[in-house]
C-alpha positions in Angstrom: 95.3 -146.9 139.9 92.5 -148.5 138.1 92.8 -150.2 134.8 91.2 -147.4 132.8 90.1 -144.1 134.5 93.2 -143.4 136.7 95.6 -144.1 133.8 93.5 -142.0 131.4 93.4 -139.1 134.1 97.1 -139.3 134.6 97.9 -139.3 131.0 95.5 -136.6 129.9 96.9 -134.2 132.7 100.4 -134.9 132.1 99.8 -134.0 128.4 97.9 -130.9 129.3 100.3 -129.7 132.1 103.3 -130.4 129.9 102.0 -128.8 126.9 100.9 -125.7 128.6 104.3 -125.4 130.3 105.9 -125.6 126.7 103.4 -122.7 125.6 102.2 -125.1 122.7 98.6 -125.2 121.4 96.7 -128.5 121.1 97.0 -128.1 117.4 100.6 -127.8 117.3 101.2 -131.0 119.5 98.7 -132.8 117.2 100.5 -131.7 114.2 103.9 -132.8 115.6 102.6 -136.1 116.3 100.7 -136.5 113.0 97.2 -136.6 114.6 94.0 -134.8 113.9 93.5 -131.7 116.3 90.3 -133.3 117.4 92.0 -136.7 118.1 94.3 -134.8 120.3 91.8 -132.7 122.1 89.9 -136.0 122.9 93.0 -137.3 124.7 93.3 -134.3 126.9 89.6 -134.2 127.6 89.6 -137.9 128.6 87.1 -138.8 126.1 89.6 -141.3 124.6 93.0 -142.8 125.5 96.0 -142.7 123.3 97.3 -146.1 122.3 100.4 -147.2 124.1 102.5 -147.0 121.1 101.9 -143.2 120.5 102.5 -142.1 124.1 106.2 -141.7 124.0 105.8 -139.4 121.0 103.0 -137.4 122.8 105.2 -137.1 125.8 108.1 -135.7 124.0 105.9 -133.3 122.1 104.8 -131.9 125.5 108.2 -131.5 126.9 108.4 -134.6 129.1 111.6 -136.7 129.8 112.1 -140.3 128.6 111.6 -141.5 132.2 108.3 -139.8 132.4 107.1 -141.0 129.1 107.9 -144.5 130.2 105.8 -144.2 133.2 103.0 -142.8 131.2 103.1 -146.0 129.0 103.1 -148.2 132.1 99.8 -146.3 133.2 98.3 -146.7 129.8 98.9 -150.5 129.7 97.2 -151.0 132.9 96.9 -154.2 134.8 94.5 -156.7 136.4 91.5 -155.0 138.0 91.7 -154.1 141.4 95.7 -154.3 141.8 97.5 -151.1 142.8 100.0 -149.7 140.3 103.4 -150.5 141.9 106.3 -148.5 140.9 109.5 -146.8 142.4 108.7 -143.7 144.5 110.1 -141.2 141.9 107.5 -142.4 139.4 104.5 -142.7 141.6 105.4 -139.3 142.9 104.4 -137.8 139.5 100.9 -138.9 139.9 101.0 -137.6 143.4 102.1 -134.1 142.3 99.2 -133.9 139.8 96.8 -135.1 142.6 98.1 -132.4 145.0 97.5 -129.8 142.3 93.9 -130.9 141.3 92.4 -132.9 143.9 89.4 -131.2 145.8 90.4 -133.0 149.2 93.5 -134.6 150.2 95.2 -136.0 153.5 98.8 -136.7 153.9 100.1 -138.4 157.1 103.6 -139.3 158.2 104.5 -140.4 161.6 108.3 -139.8 161.2 108.8 -136.7 158.9 107.2 -133.5 158.0 105.1 -134.1 154.8 107.0 -132.7 151.6 104.9 -129.8 150.9 105.3 -128.3 154.4 109.0 -128.8 154.8 111.6 -126.0 154.9 114.5 -126.2 152.7 116.8 -126.5 155.8 114.7 -129.4 157.2 115.0 -131.2 153.7 118.8 -130.8 153.6 119.3 -131.9 157.3 116.5 -134.1 158.6 115.5 -135.7 155.3 119.2 -136.2 154.5 119.7 -138.0 158.0 116.7 -140.2 157.2 118.0 -141.2 153.8 121.7 -142.2 154.6 122.5 -143.7 151.1 120.8 -140.9 149.1 123.4 -139.2 146.8 123.7 -135.4 146.6 122.0 -135.5 143.2 119.0 -137.3 144.8 118.7 -134.7 147.7 119.0 -131.7 145.3 116.5 -133.2 142.8 114.0 -134.1 145.8 114.0 -130.3 146.9 113.6 -129.0 143.4 110.5 -131.3 143.1 109.1 -130.3 146.6 109.4 -126.6 145.9 107.3 -127.2 142.6 104.7 -129.1 144.5 104.7 -126.2 147.2 104.3 -123.7 144.7 101.5 -125.6 143.0 99.5 -125.9 146.2 99.9 -122.4 147.2 99.0 -121.0 143.9 95.8 -123.0 143.4 92.8 -120.6 142.5 90.2 -123.1 143.9 89.8 -123.8 147.6 90.7 -127.5 148.1 90.5 -128.9 151.7 94.0 -130.2 152.8 94.8 -132.1 156.0 98.2 -132.7 157.1 98.8 -135.1 160.0 102.1 -135.1 161.5 103.5 -137.7 164.1 104.7 -136.0 167.3 107.9 -138.3 166.8 108.7 -136.1 163.7 108.9 -133.0 165.9 110.6 -134.5 169.0 113.3 -136.1 166.6 113.8 -132.9 164.9 114.4 -131.1 168.1 117.1 -133.3 168.9 118.9 -132.4 165.8 118.4 -128.6 165.8 116.4 -126.6 168.4 116.7 -123.5 166.2 115.5 -125.6 163.0 112.7 -126.9 165.2 111.5 -123.6 166.1 111.7 -122.3 162.5 109.7 -125.5 161.1 107.1 -125.1 164.0 106.6 -121.3 162.8 106.4 -122.5 159.2 103.7 -125.1 160.1 101.5 -122.5 161.9 102.1 -120.2 159.1 100.7 -122.6 156.5 97.9 -123.5 158.8 96.5 -120.0 158.5 96.0 -120.5 154.7 92.3 -121.0 153.7 91.3 -124.7 153.5 94.5 -126.1 155.1 94.5 -128.0 158.5 97.5 -129.3 160.2 97.3 -131.6 163.2 100.1 -133.3 165.4 99.4 -136.9 166.6 100.9 -137.8 169.8 101.7 -141.3 170.7 102.8 -144.3 168.4 100.9 -146.0 165.5 101.8 -149.3 164.0 104.6 -149.4 161.3 102.1 -150.4 158.7 100.1 -147.3 159.2 102.9 -144.9 159.6 102.7 -143.0 156.3 99.8 -142.8 153.8 98.0 -140.2 151.4 94.2 -140.3 150.6 93.2 -138.0 147.5 89.5 -137.5 146.7 87.7 -135.3 144.0 85.9 -133.0 146.2 84.6 -130.1 144.4 87.5 -129.9 141.9 86.3 -130.2 138.2 89.8 -131.4 137.1 90.4 -133.8 139.9 91.3 -137.6 139.1 89.5 -140.6 140.7 90.0 -141.4 144.5 93.5 -142.7 145.2 95.5 -143.9 148.3 99.3 -143.6 148.2 101.6 -145.7 150.4 105.1 -146.8 150.1 107.9 -148.9 151.6 111.8 -148.8 151.3 112.1 -149.9 147.6 108.5 -149.3 146.1 105.3 -147.5 146.3 101.6 -148.2 145.5 98.6 -146.3 144.1 95.5 -148.0 145.2 92.2 -147.2 143.7 89.9 -150.1 145.1 86.9 -148.4 146.5 86.8 -150.7 149.5 90.3 -150.3 150.4 90.1 -146.5 150.1 87.2 -146.5 152.4 89.2 -148.6 154.9 92.2 -146.1 154.9 89.5 -143.3 155.1 88.2 -144.7 158.3 91.8 -145.0 159.8 92.3 -141.3 158.7 89.1 -140.1 160.8 90.3 -142.2 163.8 93.9 -140.6 163.7 92.5 -137.2 163.0 90.3 -137.1 166.1 93.2 -138.1 168.3 95.3 -135.4 167.0 96.0 -131.9 168.3 95.5 -128.7 166.2 98.8 -127.0 165.3 97.3 -123.8 166.6 97.1 -124.9 170.1 99.9 -127.5 170.1 102.1 -127.1 173.1 105.7 -128.0 172.1 106.8 -128.6 175.7 104.0 -131.1 176.5 105.7 -133.9 174.8 108.0 -134.5 177.8 105.1 -135.3 179.9 103.4 -137.5 177.3 106.7 -139.5 177.0 107.2 -139.8 180.7 
């Protein structure tokens, strides 16, 4: 996340979405935080960035939790130019949820799991739980609630973003070993999603290097409310939002290469994996 633009976008969209969910007007939030209405409007419009010392009060007025408020402060403080914002996955996931809601184009790739917005509830509670052996029940439950919110946000978008989901074939073959019935249900669910306007799903056969096994790209496209271009990637204990244009271009080239090698979900033959593994 860049030192200025990304942080400003994240804060103003968190204020806007939280305020709207609370049913408050801009004037009501401004009065609650002892600000002029025009000052608060400038924050939501991105014409100005609120001082870090004021963000917690603004976040509370817009209905956000203490944890979310602290992440908003972190975004406001920024860091050295060109460094990615590193944070625990649950924090950067807040930015990703907004990016999914407003980006004009985004690409999500996972070599080992179905991307979150495409998961069935049973998949989350069976396959994802198996992949997170130390996760608590509360973590699993909270994760599904968050995914449901993201799924609904994508499905109810009034604009027509272009969304590419790339899934490693290993995710499907692994699921098939867990439950044939769940495998069939999840595959049907994927094909149903692929019929939605602007959504494209492909299956990537073969293996990829571990360092490239999962990443997202978010671009403005035609969306008027989208944030700046971002790449998201993660490891076991941390995650990063990368906004350096050169690095984003590099990830986008990788995306193009992998996408060309992949098979459209509409024509994917789920029995061919045996021959590719032979």
